[in-house]
C-alpha positions in Angstrom: -6.5 23.3 45.4 -4.2 25.5 47.8 -0.5 24.8 47.7 2.0 24.7 50.4 5.9 25.5 50.2 7.6 26.3 53.8 10.6 27.5 54.2 13.0 28.5 56.9 14.3 25.6 58.3 17.9 25.0 59.2 20.6 24.1 60.9 21.1 26.0 64.2 22.3 25.4 68.1 20.2 24.4 70.7 18.6 27.7 72.5 18.4 29.7 69.3 15.7 30.9 67.1 14.1 30.2 64.0 10.8 30.9 62.1 9.2 28.4 59.3 7.1 30.4 56.9 4.3 28.1 54.7 3.5 30.0 51.9 0.2 29.2 50.1 -1.0 29.6 46.5 -3.7 28.5 44.5 -6.1 29.3 46.9 -6.7 31.2 50.5 -4.8 29.6 53.4 -7.5 31.4 55.2 -9.9 29.2 54.5 -8.3 26.2 56.2 -7.4 25.4 59.7 -3.5 24.8 59.1 -1.4 23.1 61.4 2.3 22.5 61.6 3.3 18.6 61.7 7.0 17.3 62.4 8.3 13.6 61.8 11.8 13.0 63.1 13.4 9.8 62.3 11.7 6.6 62.9 8.8 8.3 64.4 5.5 8.9 63.5 4.2 12.7 62.3 2.8 14.4 65.1 1.4 17.6 64.9 3.0 20.2 66.9 1.1 23.1 66.2 -2.5 24.4 64.7 -4.4 27.4 64.3 -8.2 28.2 63.3 -9.0 29.7 60.1 -9.8 33.0 62.0 -6.1 32.8 63.5 -8.5 33.6 67.1 -7.8 29.7 68.5 -4.0 28.0 68.6 -2.9 25.0 70.0 -0.1 23.4 70.6 1.5 19.8 71.8 2.8 20.1 75.3 6.5 19.4 74.2 6.6 22.9 72.6 4.1 24.9 74.4 5.1 28.2 75.7 8.2 27.6 72.7 6.8 27.6 69.6 4.2 30.1 68.2 1.7 29.6 65.1 0.2 32.6 63.4 -1.0 33.7 60.2 -1.5 36.8 58.0 -4.1 36.7 55.8 -3.2 39.4 53.7 0.6 37.4 52.7 -1.5 34.4 52.5 1.2 32.8 54.6 1.3 31.1 57.7 4.1 31.2 60.0 5.8 29.2 63.3 7.7 30.7 65.5 10.6 28.6 67.6 12.1 29.7 70.5 14.6 28.0 72.6 15.2 24.9 70.4 15.9 21.9 71.9 17.8 18.5 70.2 15.0 16.8 70.5 13.4 19.3 68.1 14.9 18.1 65.4 12.6 16.8 62.2 11.3 17.6 59.0 8.7 20.0 59.7 5.4 20.1 57.3 2.4 22.4 57.6 -0.7 21.2 56.6 -4.2 22.9 55.8 -7.3 21.0 56.9 -11.1 22.0 55.1 -13.8 22.1 57.5 -15.5 18.9 56.6 -12.5 17.0 57.3 -11.2 18.4 60.4 -12.2 16.1 63.6 -9.6 17.0 66.2 -7.1 18.3 64.2 -4.3 16.2 65.5 -4.8 13.8 62.8 -2.5 14.2 60.2 -5.5 12.2 58.0 -7.6 15.3 58.8 -5.6 17.8 56.7 -6.1 17.7 53.1 -2.8 19.2 51.6 0.5 19.3 52.8 4.0 21.3 51.8 6.7 19.2 50.8 8.7 19.6 54.4 11.7 21.6 55.5 14.5 20.5 57.9 15.3 21.3 61.2 18.3 20.0 63.0 19.0 21.3 66.3 22.6 20.4 67.8 23.3 20.5 71.4 
């Protein structure tokens, strides 16, 4: 079972950038589709971005398209999400997750993902 640990969150001003990191252990992250989700207070967990096992296919929520970039480094067994031009509405707890091929459908439903990190808080002030 792969274990995931996020880092890189923090309190930043609107318009600035953060890079979230998802370090995997006890398994190879490249065996899974990886996704970044976020959950704001009182809201459902939503997919932000996802990347295929090969890294060749990525997809983004409309709200972050053009501002966020998901990528992975197989050598480091780590996934990343570069977040630029942050907005106050990006404030949330961000989670990375890994989906095995057998459970993957659309890639947008949290239930498709088998392994989750503990989350990292991102707060964007105006």
